N, C-alpha and C positions, 0 to 999 in steps of 0.2 A: 448583792450587793446592801447593805443597811445605808438609811441616811437616819441623822441624827440630825432632831432642833434644826431645822431651817426654815425660812420662810420663801414660798415659791407665789411672784404673783399670777393667779390661770387667769385666762382671759377666754369669753363666752364665743360664739360664732356671732352673737349679735352685740360685740364690740361693749359689752356690761366689762368692770373690772372687779376681781375680786384680790383685793390686798394683806398681806399679812396673814394669810394661812399655815399654822404652825403645822406640820408634818414630823408628827413624831414617830418613830420606827415603822416606815413604812417602806414596800417593796414595791416595785411599778415595773413591770416585760416587758420591753420592747412596745408601752398601750402607751400611747396617747391621751391624755387626758385633754377632753374639748377640742378644744385649736392650737393645746399649750404646745409648745417645743418644745418641752424639758423628759423626757425619758429613759427609764433606766433599766442597765439590760441584767437579766437573771440565766441562769446557765437547768432551771428547772421547769415541767408547767404546773400550775397552780395543782393543789389541790382542793377540792369543795371547801373545805374550812378556811382556804387561803385567800380564797376568791369573794368567801361571804364577809370577810376581814377586812379584804379590801375597798369593795361594797360598801360596807357600814364606813371606812374615812374618808373616803369621797364626799360622801353626803355632809359628814361634819362639817363638811368645810364649804356648808353652800346654805345660802337662809334658806327656811320655808320656803319665800315666798316666791324665792328663784328656782327650788327646785319643779316647785307646777312649768315651767317651762322647758321639761326634758326631752319638747320636738327640737329643740337646738343643740340637743348634748348626747356625744358621743356614748352611745347608750350602752357598746359590749362593756366599759369601765365598772358597771354595773351589775355585769352579768354573776351571779351567785350572794344577790341579793335572797334571793329564794331558799337558802340552805336551809331545810328542815321545815318546809311546810309542803305537808304532804302533797293539796291540790293542786301543786306548781309542776311538783317532779315530772322531770323530761320536757318541760316548757323552756324555751330564750327569756332573755328578759325583754326582748323586745315583743315577744309575743305577748308577756303579764301585762306591760305597759298599755299595749293595747285595749287588753280589758279594761287596764285603773281606768286610761281614759275615754272608754268610749261605754261609759257607764249609767250616763247621765239620762238615754232612754232605756231603758233592761228592763225585761221580763224572763223568768225564773222561774217556766212553769211546774211546780212542785208535782204536779197533777197532767194528765191528757185525756181527761174523761170525761165528755158534755153529752148532756144529755135534753139538751133542750131541740137538737136536732130543725136548725132552721136551715131551710134552701137557701137562706141568701147570706151565708158566712162566707167571708171571705178568707176562712183560716176554715174551711170546714172541720166546727166541732162535732165531734161527733162520738156515743160510746164508746168504754173500750173494746178494742177488739177480742173477737174470740177464737179458738180454739191457732191460735198465734201465743210465739214468744216471745213479743215485742212487751215490751214494759212498758208502764201508760204515767208510772210515778214514780218521783225520786227518792232514794236511800235518805235517810233523815240523817245519819250520820256521814253521809255525804254531803247535801246542807250544810251542817253544823259545821264540817273542815271547810269549805267552801266560804262562809261567814268571816269562820276564824279565822281563817288567812288573808284574808281580805283586808281585818283591821289591824293584821299581824305586819305585812307589807306595807301597807299606806305609815303604821307609826316606823318601820323602819327607812322610810323615804322619808319621811314626813312631808305627805301627798296629802292632799285634802281632795277627795273625789267630788265631793257636791263641788267645788271650787270651781276644779275644773271643767267641771259639766256643766255649769253655771257658765263660764268664760267661753266652751262651744257653743251652749245657744244662743246667748246672746250675740255669735258673733255670724248668727244663723239668720237671725234675727233683723240683723242688719242686711241679711243678703239680701233674705227672701219676704220680708216685710212681716213678720208676726210673729210673738213671742210664746212660747211655752218653756214653763218652766219644769227642771229635772225630776223625773216620779219612776216609779221601780213597780212590779208590777209581779206576783205570783203564778199570773196563770197567761197561757198565750189561747189555745183550742177548747178554754176550761171554763168553768160557772163558778165564780167565787166560794159560793156556799158550799163547794166539795171539796174547798181546800185545808188538807189533813194531813198528818204524816205521824208513822209508829217507827218510834224508835227500837233499837234491838230487844230491849227491855218490856216491851208492849206499851207503853205509856205513848196517850194523843197528840200531838201537838198540832193545836190548828192558827189559824192566820191571824190573829194579833201577835203572839208568840212566834211564828216565823217573818211575819212584820219588820216585829222588833228587830228581831237579829238581824237582820237586810238592812234594816235603818241606820242600825249601829255601826256597823259595818263602812256602810257608804257615807252617811248622814243624806240621803234620798230617799224622799216619802213615796208612801207605798200608794196603787190605788187598791180601789176592793170593787169588782163589777158584779152584778146578778141580775138576772132575769126573773127570780122570782123565786119559789117553788111550793109543793102543798101543804097545806097544812097541818094532813093528816101524818108529814113526815115528821114523826116525833125528836129524833137525831138532830135532823137539819134545822129544826125549830129551835132546838135549846142552841144549838152551837152558833144561829145568830142573833141569837139573845143573852148570849155570853160574849159575843163581837160587839153587837150595840152600846151593852153596859158598856165595854171597856172603853168603847170610842165617844161617850157618852161623857167623858168627867176629863174637864180640860187637858189635864198635866199629860194626857195619852194623846189628846190631837195632836201636836208636834210632830208626830211619826206617823200619822197617812196624808194626805194629798188632796183625793176622792173618794168616800161611796157611796158608789152607782148604783141606782137603778134602773134596769135599760126596757122600754117598754118599747116593744116593734112590734106590729102588724105581721111581718111574717115569719112570729116566733112559731116553731113547728105544731105546736097547738091550733094555734091561728091559721096557722096552711092547712091542716087537716078539718076544721071547720070551714074554711071557705072551699076544700071541695066537697066538701056536703054539702054548702050552699049552692054551689053551680052544678049539684044532678039535683035538686027540690027539696033536699032532704032539710027541711026545715029544724026539724024537730035535732036531729043531730049536731045541725049546726047551733042551735041553741044554747044545747047543753056543753058543746065542746068550748063556745066562745064564755058561757058564765064558768067552767073553769080555770081559764087564762086569768081572766076577772078577779076570779077567788085567789090566785097565786102571784100575783103583784096585789091586789088588797092586803092581802097580808105580810106581804116585804112591806110596803107603806106602813102598818098600821106595825107590825114587829122595830120600824124604824123609825115611831114618833119619837124618843127621845132623843134622835137629831136635828128635827125640823129647827132648829134657831142655830145648830153649828155652818158654819162656810164650807166646811166638808163633804155635805151632802146632798144631793141631789136625784133631779131623774131624766134620766135621758130617754127625749120620746125622737124615736130614726126612723123620717117620714121618705118615701118615693115623691121621684119627682113625674109626676105622671103624662104634665103636660107635653113628652116627650117620646110617649109610648103609651098608648092606652091596655096595653097588656097588666102596667103597673097601677090600673085604678085601687086593686086591694088594697095598697100599701102606701098611698100619699096620703096628704096634709089631712083633708075631709074627713077622711077614716080616721086616723090616729086623733084627730079632734073630737070625734064620737064615741069613739073608744073611753080617752079621757075622761070625758065624761060620766060615761057611766060606771068609770072606775071611782070616781071624785062619789058620785053617789052613793055609791055600797060601799066607800069609806066611811062617809056618814055616817051611813046608817047604821055600821059596825059600830064608830065614834056612841051615837044615841043609844043602841041600846045596852052598852058598856051603864049608862044614867039612868039608864031604866031598869034594869036588876040589879043599879045599886053598886056594881061591880066601878068604881069610880078608878080606874087604873091610871087615867089619860084626861078623859075629861069629867069633870065635875056637874056640869049643867049642858041645857043645849045650846048658850051660848061660847061656850068655850068651846063643845066640837064642834060647831060652827068654825072659831078659828083656828084650830085644829088643820079639819080639811081647807081651809082658807091658804095656811101654812102648807099646804102639802102643793096647793098649785103653783105656788113661790117658786118654788124650788124645779118646777118643769122645764126641760127648754127644749126645744125642738132641733135637732139635727137634720137638715137636709139631704138625701140620701142617694150620689147617683146611680143605675143601674144600668148594667150595660143587658143587651138583648139579648142572652140565652136567659130565659125567665124561669127555665126546675135549676139550672147547675151552675152554682157561685155566682148569684146574679149581685149579690153588693159587690158594691165594688167604689173607691174612692180613686179613681184612676182619670185624671181628666183626658180631654179629648188631646194634648196636646204633650202630656207623658212623652219621654223619648227612654223607649227601655234600651240598660243594658246588653236582655240580649239580642237587639238589633244592631247592635253593635262591636262585630268579631275582635276589633283588635281594643278595645276597652282597655281602658288599663287599671292598676289600684284605686288610683287618684280618682278614676270615673265614677265610681261606685263611692267610696267614700265621700267624696263632695255632694254626693244625690241629698238632696233634703231628707229630716224624720229620719236620720237612720237608728234603726233600735238594734239592741245588743241582746240576743238570744242566746239562754242555757237549754239546752236541750236534756230533759230529767236522765240523760247516761253521760255526760259531760261536754259534749258535742258541741261548739259556740259557730252562732251562725250573723252575719249580718243582714236584718230584714229593713225596708224602707215601706211596708202597709204594699207594695206595687209588687217589688221579688226578693228573693229569700238567697242570701248568699255564705256556700259553706265554708268555714274557713280554715283552718290549718290545726285549728286549737282546740286540742280532749283534754279537759281536765281528768285529771288522776282523780275517777270516780271508780268506786268498789262495782258499779256498771258500765262503767265502760267500754266495754267490749259487748254489749249485750243492745239489740235493735229495741230501735223504739217504733212510736206508728209516725206513719208516714206524716211528713208538714204540708203545709198550704200556704202561699204558693207554693208551688213545685221550686226546689233550691237547682238555679244555674248550675248548667255543668260544670263551668270552671270554679276553681279554688279560689281565695283571696288567702293569697299566700302572707298572711303577719309579720313573717319573720325575713324574709325579705321586699318585703310589699311589693309582689307581682298578681298578677292576676291571667292562672291559663291554663 
C-alpha cells in the first residue's frame, strides 16, 4: 500500500513531538514507528534494499539532535540501514548501534605483540606466540573497511559518535565523581612503537595514518603509549621520528589526545636487573639497568619536539610498598631515584650535542638545561595497587570494594554495562568485547573481517564465560 504526500505527527517515548514530517512514497509493514499508532500493512517481506530505503526515510524524519537519542527509539525500524557495508554484514541494527554508542573508550589493537615482558602487566602483554596458528596483527583491509563503514553509517544516521560518547562519559562523571575525555587506542596488549599494518600491495601504514583513519571515522582522539625502545633498532627509531614529526605540527594535534612514555620499575628489563641484584651480581644488574635507562632516555630525546605540547607526558607507575614489603623494588622512592638517573643521562645527551656541534635541539648549556627541566615538568606519577601474587599479574587497579560480575550468578546485561569505565575492544579478528580494566566480557558481535574465523592470542583478563548479547540485551 503506497501512501503519498501525507503529514503525520510522530511521538517519541520521551514525549517530544515531531510534527509535519512529510512522508512521500513510503511503505510501512505492520511495524510501529517509535510509539506512534500509525501502521501500514503490506503482503510481502521487505528486501534488503527496501529495508535500507525505509531506514533512510525514517532517519530523514528526525533532526540530528534527536537521532542521538536512539536509546528511546524502536530500533527495529532502522534495520537495513547498514545495507552494502561489508563490516556489518550479518549484524542486526541493535548490534551496530551498540558499537556506535560505546566508542567513548575504544581499543582497536591492530597488533597484539609486546616484547616488554613486564611481570606486572594486567593484560599479560607478551611476544607473538610461536608454533601456533593464532593471529596477532589485524588485516589492513579489515581495518580500512571498519573505519570507512563506521564513517558511512554515521553519515546515514546523522549520528555523531564523539558527541554520544561525550554525553555518556559526562553522565558517568555525575555518577562516579571524576571525568575522562573520550579516547581511542590502537593497542591493548602491545607497545605503540610496534603499531603498523601492511596492505595487500605491501605498503606499510603506521600509527599516524591509522590513528587519523579512526579519528576521522569517530571524531574521537587517539592515545599513543610506549615503554621506550633500543636506540640501535633503526626501524623503530625511524618510525618514531616520523610520528614525532607528524604530531609536532599543530594542525595534526587535533587527532591525538595523549602521547605517553611509560616509565615503570617493573618493566621486563628492570625485573631482570633486580633478579641479578638479588643474586648479588651487581655487574649484570648495572648493565641491565643502564639498558633500560638508555631506552627511556632515547624515547624522551626523540620526543623533544613535543615538550611544549599538551598531549605529551611521561607516566611514572609506582607501587605502594607500605602495604606489602615485597613491592619495595617498585615503590615511589625507587621511581624517583630512577628518574634522577634518567634525567641526568638525558641532560648529558643534550649537552653532548652542544659540545659536538650537533645543535639538533640545544645550542648551549642553558638550552640543554631548559629542555631537561621541561621533560621533568611532563612527569606525573600513578600510584598502582599491586595484588599479593608478586609474580603473576601483580599489576592491578582493582579496589578492595570492587564487586566482580563473575561473583554474581544472576548478573544482568545492565549490571555489566553500568560498571564504570567500560571500554569497547575490537580484537584483530573482529570479535568485540567489553572491558572495564577489571573484567572482560565477550559480546555476540563479530565484525565481518577477512580473518573472522581465525583464532587470536588469549585475551586477559580471562573473559567471563557468559556472553553479552547485545541483540536482545541479555547476559547468559
